[in-house]
C-alpha positions, -999 to +999 in steps of 0.1 A: -232-038+477-242-024+441-257-046+410-226-030+386-205-051+416-220-087+407-229-088+373-204-099+348-173-076+333-166-096+302-185-085+271-190-128+273-204-129+306-230-101+293-239-115+267-246-148+282-260-134+313-285-117+285-299-147+277-297-171+308-315-147+329-351-151+307-346-187+302-338-196+343-369-171+345-395-188+318-385-223+339-392-207+371-428-194+358-432-227+341-425-245+368-444-229+391-479-229+367-471-269+368-474-271+403-497-247+411-520-256+383-514-289+368-500-311+395-524-298+423-555-305+398-540-346+387-536-344+427-565-342+437-584-356+410-564-392+414-568-386+450-607-388+447-608-416+427-586-436+454-612-422+479-637-436+458-623-469+453-621-470+492-653-466+501-669-489+477-644-519+498-661-502+534-694-509+520-692-544+506-675-549+540-698-530+561-696-524+594-688-558+610-675-578+586-674-618+584-645-637+582-655-646+550-665-613+537-631-600+548-616-631+528-639-618+499-624-582+497-592-587+501-591-607+468-607-581+457-589-554+465-561-568+455-569-581+420-590-550+409-576-522+428-539-528+440-544-526+478-532-552+500-562-555+526-554-565+565-576-572+597-563-563+628-591-575+649-599-556+676-583-530+672-592-495+682-578-463+667-557-436+688-574-402+692-561-375+684-534-389+655-520-359+634-524-363+593-490-362+574-493-327+554-489-344+520-521-365+523-539-335+527-558-337+492-564-374+496-581-373+535-602-342+524-616-364+494-620-397+518-638-378+546-662-368+520-665-402+512-672-423+542-678-422+577-659-439+595-632-428+613-596-436+598-561-425+597-528-425+574-495-425+577-463-436+555-445-471+555-407-461+564-381-476+537-412-485+510-428-463+488-460-471+499-484-456+525-516-474+546-551-462+556-566-475+590-604-475+590-623-480+622-648-502+622-669-521+649-646-554+654-617-546+643-595-520+618-592-523+582-557-516+571-548-513+536-512-510+517-514-490+491-488-472+462-476-438+467-483-437+430-523-436+430-521-406+446-486-387+439-478-376+405-448-390+394-448-364+362-437-339+386-400-354+387-402-360+349-416-324+338-386-307+367-359-327+351-375-320+314-370-282+323-333-285+335-327-307+309-339-281+283-320-257+302-288-268+300-294-279+263-303-237+252-278-229+276-253-252+257-261-232+221-261-200+233-222-209+248-211-223+214-231-194+193-216-159+216-181-182+214-186-179+178-195-142+182-170-130+212-137-151+190-128-117+167-135-091+194-102-108+210-086-114+180-090-073+175-082-072+212-050-094+213-039-079+180-040-043+195-024-060+226+004-075+200+014-041+183+010-022+221+038-048+231+061-037+196+051-071+179+046-078+140+013-094+135+010-107+093-021-127+105-053-106+113-082-116+093-111-088+094-139-114+105-168-116+124-205-093+125-207-064+109-197-042+135-171-063+147-154-056+110-161-017+109-138-017+141-112-043+122-112-021+091-107+008+110-076-007+130-062-018+099-060+015+086-049+030+118-020+005+122-006+014+089-016+052+094+007+050+120+032+029+108+037+049+081+045+083+108+065+064+124+084+053+095+083+086+076+096+103+112+125+079+117+138+083+082+137+117+086+157+122+115+183+095+105+188+113+074+195+142+086+217+131+109+235+116+084+239+140+061+256+158+093+281+136+099+297+147+063+302+183+071+314+177+104+340+156+096+353+178+072+350+201+102+371+180+127+396+171+101+401+212+094+407+218+133+431+194+133+450+215+105+449+247+120+472+269+140+452+287+154+453+297+197+457+268+218+426+281+235+404+293+210+412+257+191+401+235+225+369+257+227+360+248+189+372+210+199+346+211+226+318+227+204+324+195+181+323+165+205+289+180+221+277+183+186+286+153+178+271+138+206+242+151+199+239+136+168+245+104+178+218+106+199+193+114+171+206+085+153+201+068+184+167+079+186+161+068+154+172+029+154+151+033+188+117+038+169+126+015+139+111-021+142+131-047+160+125-080+158+117-098+199+140-128+207+139-142+245+162-127+266+176-122+293+169-089+317+194-095+340+222-103+309+210-070+294+215-047+323+250-060+334+258-054+297+243-018+296+264-018+333+296-027+312+294-003+286+286+026+310+306+022+334+336+005+319+359+006+355+321-013+369+327+019+400+299+040+397+269+017+386+261-008+415+242-043+401+220-062+429+221-098+421+177-112+427+168-141+445+146-152+424+149-164+389+148-142+362+128-161+325+134-155+295+109-134+279+108-121+246+119-087+241+138-066+218+173-065+227+191-040+212+157-015+222+167-022+257+204-022+256+201+014+247+174+024+271+195+011+302+227+023+285+208+058+285+195+054+320+230+044+331+242+074+316+222+100+329+225+089+364+260+088+364+261+120+349+239+141+374+244+110+400+277+101+396+267+064+405+235+049+405+226+012+418+197-012+394+177-040+407+150-065+393+121-074+407+097-101+389+061-103+393+030-124+379+025-104+348+055-079+344+088-069+355+105-041+366+139-025+368+147-004+389+178+024+385+189+048+420+210+075+423+222+101+448+213+127+428+199+165+426+169+144+415+139+161+390+108+178+407+073+161+407+057+193+384+089+186+358+091+144+358+061+147+326+076+175+302+115+156+312+098+128+293+094+148+262+123+141+231+146+173+235+142+186+267+161+194+288+161+212+326+192+229+330+199+251+295+237+245+295+252+223+264+286+219+282+301+185+280+297+174+318+258+187+323+244+197+287+234+159+261+203+160+237+176+159+257+170+125+244+178+100+271+145+090+290+129+093+253+146+070+246+141+042+272+101+057+274+096+051+242+117+018+243+089+007+271+060+017+251+076-005+224+069-031+244+037-023+262+053-013+293+058+019+310+086+041+325+082+058+361+098+081+374+097+084+418+116+102+444+151+076+452+154+063+490+187+076+480+176+111+480+185+118+436+163+100+411+148+066+409+136+049+373+113+017+371+110+006+332+084-016+330+079-048+314+055-073+304+060-112+306 
C-alpha cells in the first residue's frame, strides 16, 4: 500500500490534513512532555510529602505503641493528615508480597523514610489505598486517599488538550469550507456547461487564485458560445439560402420535357441534395442552445422509432424492467440523435433493436444492428462531421455523414458520451450515455 492510496483525494481533505496532522503531533509531544517531566516530578514530590507524614506518625508511635498512644496517633492522623488509622493486634505481614507498579514512586519514598517492613495495596471499589507497616506487637494499617500521591491534573490536562484540538479543528473546518466553496462553485459551473445547461448566476469570488481561474472560465465560456453561435448561424444561413435555388430547380424540372431516364437521374440528384441540406440544417439546429425539460427517455425512444420506422417492422424496442426516471434533457436534441441512429441502422442493416439501461449515475440507450458494422480503427473517424466510410452518394447508402456527429454532439451537450462497439448481432452497437 502506497501513501497516495490512503491520503485524501479532495482539496478540502488535503488542506484539512495539512492543519490536522501538525495539531495532533503538537498535542502528542505536549502530553508526552507533561507525563515525562511535570507529572512524574509532581508525583514524586507528593509521594515524598506523604512518606514524611507517615514517618512522623510511626516515629510518634514507636516500635511497641501502647493502647493510649495508638488512640492518640489515630486522632492526630485523621485531624492533621486526613489518614484513617487502624491497629491490627498481633498482625504479621505476609512475606514476598508484590507491589503494584503504580505505587512505585511512593514505595521508594516510603522505603527511604521508614525502616520497618510495609506493604501497599489498593482498596477494591474505592478511591483509597492502604499501607500496612509492621511493628513489634502488631500492624499499623492506614487508609489514604489516592489524591495524596496521584496527580488529578493529568486527566484535566488531557481533556484540555483534546478540547483545544477539537476547537481548533472546528475553526479550521469552517475556514477551509469558506475557501473551498468558490472552487466547488466554479467546478459546478463548468459541469453544468458540460451538461449543456445555462449558468446564469455564477459570481467570481474567493481567493485571488480562484478569482483568476473564475475570470478565465468566464472568458472561455464567452468565446466558446460565440464560436458555436457564429458557426451555427453560418451553417444554417448557407443551408437555408440553398433551399431557394433548389426549389426553383425542382419547379423547372417539373416543366421540362426531357428524356425520362435523364429526368429521373436529375430528380435523384435533387433528392440527395435536399437530404444533404436537411442534414446540414439538422446539424445546425443541434448546435443551438435548447432548454432542459423533464422528460421520459423511453417515450422519446418510442417516438424516434416510430418516426424512423412508421411500419414498426424494422425496429424492436425492449421494454425495460425497471422504472425509467424522468430527468432534465434537451428533448429535441435527443430525438434528433435517436432518429439519426435508427436511420443509420435501417439504412445499412435493415433492422435494429433498442433498449434502455439505468445505472446509479447515468442511463444508456443501446442500439444494435446486424449490418456490416464499422471497423475499430475507423470508429473515431466516422464520428467526425461530414465523414463517411464509402464514397457513393446514392440515396440508398449515401447520406451526409452527419448522423453520428449529431448524436455525438447531443450526448456531449448533456455531459454524456457516444460509444461505438461490436454488436452481439454481428453488426454495430451504439451506446448513448446520458448522466442522470
